MDTraj code that builds the backbone (N, CA, C; nanometers):
import mdtraj as md
import numpy as np

residues = "MET SER LYS ASN ALA ASN LEU THR SER GLU ASP LEU GLU LYS LYS ILE ASN LEU LEU ILE LYS ARG PHE GLU GLU GLN LYS GLY ILE ILE ASN ALA TYR ILE LYS ARG GLU ARG GLU TRP LYS LYS ASP LYS VAL LEU HIS LYS LYS ILE VAL THR LYS LEU GLU LYS ASP LEU LYS LYS ALA ASN SER GLU".split()
xyz = np.array([
    [11.4478, 13.3187, 11.7804],
    [11.3656, 13.2134, 11.8359],
    [11.2851, 13.1475, 11.7245],
    [11.2526, 13.0247, 11.7402],
    [11.1788, 12.9479, 11.6407],
    [11.0368, 13.0022, 11.6255],
    [10.9868, 12.9990, 11.5030],
    [10.8501, 13.0488, 11.4824],
    [10.7481, 12.9512, 11.5396],
    [10.7851, 12.8229, 11.5601],
    [10.6952, 12.7248, 11.6209],
    [10.6687, 12.7540, 11.7685],
    [10.7558, 12.8298, 11.8312],
    [10.7390, 12.8612, 11.9725],
    [10.6184, 12.9514, 11.9952],
    [10.5759, 13.0223, 11.8928],
    [10.4642, 13.1154, 11.9054],
    [10.3293, 13.0528, 11.8689],
    [10.3268, 12.9261, 11.8362],
    [10.2022, 12.8604, 11.7979],
    [10.1136, 12.8377, 11.9200],
    [9.9849, 12.8599, 11.8991],
    [9.8887, 12.8333, 12.0058],
    [9.8371, 12.6906, 11.9907],
    [9.7658, 12.6466, 12.0892],
    [9.7094, 12.5124, 12.0825],
    [9.6078, 12.5012, 11.9678],
    [9.5394, 12.6108, 11.9367],
    [9.4439, 12.6113, 11.8252],
    [9.5169, 12.5937, 11.6927],
    [9.6326, 12.6620, 11.6805],
    [9.7124, 12.6480, 11.5579],
    [9.7605, 12.5036, 11.5420],
    [9.8058, 12.4456, 11.6500],
    [9.8522, 12.3073, 11.6457],
    [9.7379, 12.2119, 11.6111],
    [9.6218, 12.2390, 11.6661],
    [9.5057, 12.1550, 11.6378],
    [9.4681, 12.1633, 11.4896],
    [9.4731, 12.2829, 11.4315],
    [9.4439, 12.3003, 11.2892],
    [9.5449, 12.2241, 11.2044],
    [9.6723, 12.2323, 11.2407],
    [9.7761, 12.1616, 11.1656],
    [9.7581, 12.0104, 11.1756],
    [9.7252, 11.9632, 11.2931],
    [9.7028, 11.8197, 11.3131],
    [9.5822, 11.7735, 11.2314],
    [9.4750, 11.8513, 11.2333],
    [9.3560, 11.8156, 11.1557],
    [9.3862, 11.8125, 11.0067],
    [9.4687, 11.9066, 10.9604],
    [9.5086, 11.9095, 10.8204],
    [9.5903, 11.7852, 10.7854],
    [9.6816, 11.7473, 10.8729],
    [9.7620, 11.6275, 10.8496],
    [9.6757, 11.5020, 10.8484],
    [9.5790, 11.4953, 10.9382],
    [9.4879, 11.3803, 10.9430],
    [9.4058, 11.3737, 10.8146],
    [9.3589, 11.4898, 10.7679],
    [9.2809, 11.4946, 10.6446],
    [9.3652, 11.4466, 10.5271],
    [9.4894, 11.4920, 10.5174],
    [9.5791, 11.4477, 10.4100],
    [9.6037, 11.2975, 10.4186],
    [9.6242, 11.2490, 10.5403],
    [9.6465, 11.1058, 10.5599],
    [9.5269, 11.0259, 10.5100],
    [9.4065, 11.0681, 10.5455],
    [9.2856, 10.9978, 10.5032],
    [9.2712, 10.9998, 10.3511],
    [9.3050, 11.1129, 10.2874],
    [9.2991, 11.1213, 10.1414],
    [9.3968, 11.0227, 10.0785],
    [9.5197, 11.0215, 10.1283],
    [9.6213, 10.9305, 10.0749],
    [9.5810, 10.7851, 10.0988],
    [9.5243, 10.7577, 10.2142],
    [9.4791, 10.6223, 10.2467],
    [9.3720, 10.5784, 10.1476],
    [9.2801, 10.6685, 10.1149],
    [9.1749, 10.6387, 10.0174],
    [9.2316, 10.6105, 9.8797],
    [9.3309, 10.6895, 9.8388],
    [9.3942, 10.6694, 9.7082],
    [9.4635, 10.5341, 9.7038],
    [9.5361, 10.5016, 9.8085],
    [9.6082, 10.3738, 9.8143],
    [9.5110, 10.2569, 9.8156],
    [9.4044, 10.2673, 9.8926],
    [9.3056, 10.1593, 9.8982],
    [9.2389, 10.1378, 9.7625],
    [9.2103, 10.2470, 9.6912],
    [9.1508, 10.2348, 9.5578],
    [9.2486, 10.1671, 9.4618],
    [9.3749, 10.2019, 9.4716],
    [9.4766, 10.1397, 9.3863],
    [9.4874, 9.9900, 9.4163],
    [9.4892, 9.9552, 9.5428],
    [9.4994, 9.8142, 9.5822],
    [9.3786, 9.7360, 9.5303],
    [9.2608, 9.7943, 9.5405],
    [9.1398, 9.7281, 9.4932],
    [9.1475, 9.7030, 9.3427],
    [9.1904, 9.8053, 9.2656],
    [9.2054, 9.7884, 9.1214],
    [9.3097, 9.6824, 9.0884],
    [9.4190, 9.6828, 9.1625],
    [9.5263, 9.5860, 9.1390],
    [9.4773, 9.4432, 9.1656],
    [9.4025, 9.4240, 9.2708],
    [9.3488, 9.2908, 9.3016],
    [9.2505, 9.2444, 9.1948],
    [9.1654, 9.3359, 9.1481],
    [9.0708, 9.3014, 9.0420],
    [9.1455, 9.2657, 8.9142],
    [9.2506, 9.3394, 8.8829],
    [9.3302, 9.3121, 8.7640],
    [9.3943, 9.1741, 8.7733],
    [9.4496, 9.1415, 8.8890],
    [9.5127, 9.0105, 8.9070],
    [9.4100, 8.8979, 8.8961],
    [9.2918, 8.9199, 8.9524],
    [9.1864, 8.8196, 8.9453],
    [9.1458, 8.7973, 8.7993],
    [9.1290, 8.9060, 8.7239],
    [9.0954, 8.8955, 8.5824],
    [9.2069, 8.8260, 8.5053],
    [9.3305, 8.8552, 8.5407],
    [9.4450, 8.7937, 8.4733],
    [9.4437, 8.6421, 8.4937],
    [9.4145, 8.5974, 8.6151],
    [9.4078, 8.4546, 8.6441],
    [9.2946, 8.3903, 8.5647],
    [9.1792, 8.4552, 8.5621],
    [9.0654, 8.4006, 8.4863],
    [9.0990, 8.3911, 8.3379],
    [9.1617, 8.4949, 8.2832],
    [9.1981, 8.4936, 8.1417],
    [9.3004, 8.3843, 8.1130],
    [9.3938, 8.3645, 8.2042],
    [9.4941, 8.2593, 8.1869],
    [9.4276, 8.1224, 8.1837],
    [9.3287, 8.1007, 8.2697],
    [9.2557, 7.9731, 8.2699],
    [9.1831, 7.9520, 8.1374],
    [9.1212, 8.0574, 8.0867],
    [9.0491, 8.0480, 7.9594],
    [9.1460, 8.0172, 7.8462],
    [9.2593, 8.0853, 7.8431],
    [9.3591, 8.0624, 7.7388],
    [9.4114, 7.9197, 7.7455],
    [9.4395, 7.8717, 7.8659],
    [9.4885, 7.7348, 7.8824],
    [9.3860, 7.6338, 7.8314],
    [9.2592, 7.6553, 7.8636],
    [9.1531, 7.5646, 7.8179],
    [9.1426, 7.5686, 7.6659],
    [9.1493, 7.6869, 7.6069],
    [9.1414, 7.6992, 7.4615],
    [9.2614, 7.6329, 7.3943],
    [9.3787, 7.6457, 7.4542],
    [9.4975, 7.5806, 7.3985],
    [9.4813, 7.4289, 7.4006],
    [9.4286, 7.3757, 7.5108],
    [9.4049, 7.2311, 7.5198],
    [9.3035, 7.1868, 7.4139],
    [9.1949, 7.2643, 7.3975],
    [9.0936, 7.2319, 7.2969],
    [9.1536, 7.2357, 7.1570],
    [9.2393, 7.3318, 7.1309],
    [9.3026, 7.3448, 7.0004],
    [9.3952, 7.2261, 6.9724],
    [9.4752, 7.1886, 7.0714],
    [9.5630, 7.0729, 7.0553],
    [9.4814, 6.9459, 7.0297],
    [9.3721, 6.9333, 7.1029],
    [9.2850, 6.8163, 7.0888],
    [9.2239, 6.8134, 6.9477],
    [9.1789, 6.9306, 6.9015],
    [9.1178, 6.9393, 6.7676],
    [9.2218, 6.9117, 6.6595],
    [9.3447, 6.9567, 6.6780],
    [9.4496, 6.9366, 6.5785],
    [9.4949, 6.7903, 6.5743],
    [9.4861, 6.7210, 6.6857],
    [9.5308, 6.5820, 6.6902],
    [9.4266, 6.4858, 6.6323],
    [9.3050, 6.5305, 6.6161],
    [9.1975, 6.4432, 6.5647],
    [9.1990, 6.4345, 6.4163],
])
top = md.Topology()
chain = top.add_chain()
for i, resn in enumerate(residues, 1):
    res = top.add_residue(resn, chain, resSeq=i)
    for name in ("N", "CA", "C"):
        top.add_atom(name, md.element.get_by_symbol(name[0]), res)
traj = md.Trajectory(xyz[None], top)
């Protein structure tokens, strides 16, 4: 017979709580990663704008 057949409702509740806890931990890790990724992309866009402006200024200075 399966060993799961002998589980009590308390055992099942403990297992469910453990799974929920793991899920919440993983959710936190993923959310932190997403936040860092969004900040990185935002910084990348800002840096690209700065580089583009500097390139335009350089071209303008070289043409004078």
